[in-house]
C-alpha positions as CSV (number, residue, x, y, z in Angstrom):
1,M,50.9,118.8,51.2
2,G,52.4,116.5,53.6
3,F,52.2,112.8,53.3
4,V,53.5,110.1,55.7
5,M,56.3,108.3,53.9
6,T,59.0,105.8,54.7
7,L,61.8,107.3,56.8
8,I,64.6,107.7,54.3
9,L,67.2,110.5,54.2
10,G,67.5,112.0,50.7
11,I,64.7,110.0,49.2
12,S,64.5,110.2,45.4
13,I,62.1,112.2,43.3
14,V,58.4,111.7,44.3
15,G,55.7,112.1,41.7
16,T,56.5,114.9,39.3
17,G,59.4,116.9,40.6
18,F,59.0,116.4,44.4
19,K,61.4,114.9,46.8
20,A,61.0,114.3,50.5
21,V,63.2,115.1,53.5
22,E,62.2,114.0,56.9
23,H,62.7,115.8,60.2
24,P,63.2,113.0,62.7
25,Q,62.2,115.0,65.9
26,K,58.7,115.7,64.5
27,N,58.3,112.3,62.7
28,Q,56.8,114.0,59.7
29,T,57.9,114.6,56.1
30,F,58.4,117.9,54.3
31,F,58.2,118.2,50.6
32,I,60.4,120.4,48.5
33,K,59.2,121.3,45.0
34,N,62.6,121.2,43.4
35,N,66.3,121.3,43.9
36,S,66.4,125.1,43.8
37,D,64.2,125.2,46.9
38,T,66.6,122.9,48.7
39,D,69.6,125.0,47.5
40,S,67.9,128.2,48.8
41,L,67.1,126.7,52.2
42,Y,70.6,125.3,52.5
43,T,72.1,128.7,51.7
44,Q,69.9,130.3,54.3
45,Y,71.0,127.7,56.9
46,L,74.7,128.3,56.1
47,S,74.2,132.1,56.3
48,E,72.4,131.8,59.6
49,I,75.3,129.9,61.1
50,Y,78.0,132.0,59.5
51,H,76.5,135.3,60.8
52,S,75.6,134.0,64.2
53,I,79.3,133.0,64.8
54,H,80.3,136.4,63.3
55,L,82.8,134.6,61.0
56,D,82.7,137.6,58.6
57,S,84.3,139.8,61.4
58,V,87.2,137.5,61.8
59,G,88.1,137.3,58.1
60,L,86.6,134.0,56.9
61,S,84.6,134.4,53.7
62,F,81.3,132.9,53.3
63,N,82.3,130.9,50.2
64,V,85.1,129.1,52.2
65,F,82.8,128.4,55.1
66,E,80.2,127.0,52.6
67,K,82.7,124.6,51.1
68,A,84.0,123.5,54.5
69,L,80.6,122.9,56.0
70,T,79.3,121.0,52.8
71,G,82.3,118.7,53.1
72,Y,81.6,118.2,56.9
73,Y,78.1,117.0,56.1
74,N,79.2,114.8,53.3
75,I,81.8,113.0,55.4
76,K,79.4,112.8,58.3
77,S,77.0,111.0,56.1
78,Q,79.6,108.2,55.9
79,G,79.6,107.8,59.7
80,L,83.2,108.8,60.1
81,L,82.9,111.6,62.5
82,N,83.0,112.1,66.3
83,T,80.0,113.5,68.0
84,K,81.9,116.7,68.9
85,S,80.7,118.6,65.8
86,I,84.0,120.4,65.4
87,L,84.9,121.9,62.1
88,T,88.4,123.4,61.5
89,I,89.3,125.6,58.6
90,A,92.8,126.7,57.4
91,D,92.1,129.3,54.8
92,F,95.3,129.6,52.7
93,D,93.7,132.2,50.5
94,Q,94.9,134.5,53.4
95,E,98.4,135.5,54.1
96,S,100.3,133.8,56.9
97,T,100.4,137.0,58.9
98,K,96.6,136.7,59.2
99,K,94.9,134.5,61.8
100,R,93.6,132.1,59.2
101,L,92.9,129.0,61.3
102,Y,89.3,128.7,62.5
103,I,88.1,126.1,65.0
104,I,84.3,126.1,65.1
105,D,81.8,124.2,67.4
106,L,78.8,123.8,65.0
107,N,76.5,122.6,67.8
108,K,77.2,125.6,70.0
109,K,77.6,127.9,67.1
110,E,80.8,129.2,68.6
111,L,84.2,130.0,67.3
112,I,86.5,128.2,69.7
113,L,89.8,129.5,68.4
114,N,91.0,131.8,65.7
115,T,94.8,131.8,65.4
116,W,97.9,131.5,63.1
117,V,98.7,128.5,61.1
118,A,101.8,127.8,59.0
119,H,102.0,126.4,55.5
120,G,104.7,124.3,53.8
121,Q,108.0,126.0,52.8
122,N,107.7,125.1,49.1
123,S,104.1,126.3,48.9
124,G,105.1,130.0,48.8
125,G,106.1,133.0,50.9
126,D,103.6,134.9,52.9
127,K,100.7,133.5,50.9
128,P,100.9,130.0,49.5
129,D,100.2,129.4,45.8
130,Y,101.5,125.9,45.2
131,F,100.2,122.7,46.7
132,S,101.2,119.0,46.2
133,N,100.4,115.6,47.5
134,A,103.9,114.3,46.7
135,V,106.1,112.7,49.3
136,N,109.1,115.0,50.2
137,S,107.5,118.0,48.4
138,N,107.6,120.0,51.6
139,T,104.3,121.7,50.5
140,S,100.9,122.0,52.0
141,S,98.1,119.8,50.5
142,L,94.5,121.0,49.8
143,G,91.3,119.4,50.9
144,F,89.5,117.5,53.7
145,Y,91.3,115.7,56.5
146,L,90.1,113.5,59.3
147,T,92.0,114.0,62.5
148,G,93.6,110.8,63.9
149,E,95.7,109.8,66.9
150,V,97.6,112.0,69.3
151,Y,101.2,111.0,69.7
152,F,104.6,112.4,70.9
153,G,107.2,113.1,68.3
154,K,110.0,115.5,67.5
155,H,107.6,118.5,67.9
156,G,106.2,117.2,71.2
157,R,102.5,116.4,71.4
158,S,101.2,116.1,67.9
159,L,98.0,115.0,66.0
160,K,98.0,112.7,63.0
161,L,95.9,113.4,59.9
162,D,94.3,111.3,57.3
163,G,93.8,112.9,53.9
164,M,90.3,112.2,52.5
165,D,90.8,113.6,48.9
166,F,92.5,111.2,46.6
167,G,95.1,112.9,44.5
168,F,95.2,116.0,46.7
169,N,96.1,114.9,50.2
170,N,95.7,111.2,50.6
171,N,99.5,110.8,51.1
172,A,99.3,112.7,54.4
173,R,100.2,109.7,56.5
174,E,103.2,108.7,54.3
175,R,104.3,112.3,54.3
176,A,103.9,112.6,58.2
177,I,101.6,115.7,57.7
178,V,100.4,116.4,61.3
179,V,99.2,119.2,63.5
180,H,102.0,120.3,65.8
181,G,103.4,123.2,67.7
182,A,106.3,125.3,66.2
183,D,108.3,128.1,67.6
184,Y,108.2,129.9,64.2
185,V,104.5,130.4,64.4
186,C,104.5,133.6,66.4
187,Q,104.5,137.4,66.3
188,N,108.3,137.5,66.5
189,S,108.6,135.6,63.2
190,I,106.2,138.0,61.5
191,N,108.2,140.9,62.9
192,Q,111.5,139.5,61.7
193,L,110.5,137.8,58.4
194,G,107.4,139.7,57.4
195,R,105.6,136.3,57.6
196,L,105.3,133.2,59.7
197,G,108.0,130.6,59.5
198,R,107.1,127.6,57.3
199,S,106.7,123.9,57.9
200,Q,107.5,120.8,55.7
201,G,103.9,120.7,54.8
202,C,102.2,120.4,58.2
203,P,99.6,122.9,59.4
204,A,101.7,123.9,62.4
205,V,100.4,126.2,65.1
206,A,101.9,128.2,67.9
207,T,103.7,126.1,70.5
208,K,101.8,127.6,73.3
209,L,98.5,126.8,71.7
210,A,99.3,123.3,70.4
211,N,97.7,121.4,73.3
212,T,94.5,123.6,73.1
213,V,94.2,123.0,69.3
214,I,94.9,119.3,69.6
215,N,92.5,118.8,72.4
216,A,89.8,120.6,70.5
217,I,90.0,118.8,67.2
218,A,91.4,115.4,68.0
219,D,89.6,112.1,67.4
220,K,87.8,112.2,64.1
221,T,86.8,115.7,63.4
222,I,87.2,117.6,60.1
223,L,90.1,119.9,59.0
224,F,89.7,121.6,55.7
225,I,92.6,123.3,54.0
226,N,91.4,125.8,51.5
227,S,93.0,127.7,48.6
228,T,91.8,128.9,45.2
229,A,95.4,129.3,43.9
230,Q,95.2,125.8,42.4
231,P,92.3,123.7,41.0
232,Y,90.7,121.5,43.6
233,T,87.7,119.2,43.3
234,S,86.3,116.8,45.8
235,Q,83.6,114.2,46.1
236,Y,82.7,115.8,49.4
237,L,81.5,119.0,47.8
238,N,78.1,117.5,47.0
239,E,75.7,120.2,48.2
240,T,72.6,118.2,47.4
241,L,73.7,115.5,49.9
242,A,74.8,118.1,52.5
243,A,71.5,120.0,52.2
244,G,69.6,116.7,52.7
245,I,71.4,115.9,55.9
246,A,71.0,119.5,57.2
247,L,67.3,119.4,56.3
248,N,67.0,116.2,58.2
249,Q,68.7,117.3,61.3
250,N,68.0,121.0,62.0
251,Q,65.0,122.8,63.3
252,F,65.9,125.7,61.1
253,F,64.5,124.1,58.1
254,A,61.4,122.6,59.6
255,S,60.0,126.1,60.3
256,N,60.4,126.9,56.6
257,F,58.1,124.1,55.6
258,N,55.2,124.9,57.9
């Protein structure tokens, strides 16, 4: 069934309903009968990573992980990412009292850190339900971010963010939405308020963990802020593109075609 073809990622339909995806390490081409086969293998791949890292046991849902990793591959296809293969997820479908920030090393299939993260003061109480891209809104913004430069500001060592989703978070720079440490992200705040303290829209973390977080995710890695409380769409949620990249780069898939 295999034929030698030009080495192209995501080649278009071949013949009647066939498309090719090449695995570069073997220098051979594998053929998928239709998109449903691709989707099935991509779902298997996501599931394999999700369960090997035991993300279910730390409260991250599969659906949120699927969106985040799909965006990671889409943005990676544009050549924008560092080689660190770090994916960070802030799941604002969870209450602030939950450790809802997940820093994942995809190459090592490890959860580097699972900790608290604050949301914006005008996004809601314990669980945010309102998000905005507007300047001075003091809200969190949904979507994919690319981490930028480290700098020292009023919160100490901090990390700039570039919003990748137009209309949802592209004003991050203008709004000074950054990762920084904050004293209100701690167990004492939860004990006193019944929730974490809130930011002016920044995904703030505990002061004592700020350097650890910044060091792990700095320099062009992906941060995904998730919530289903408001409608959200993104060009980076193209699963066909993500599956093509994953098929091309991972041994997991090669074994499924032999």
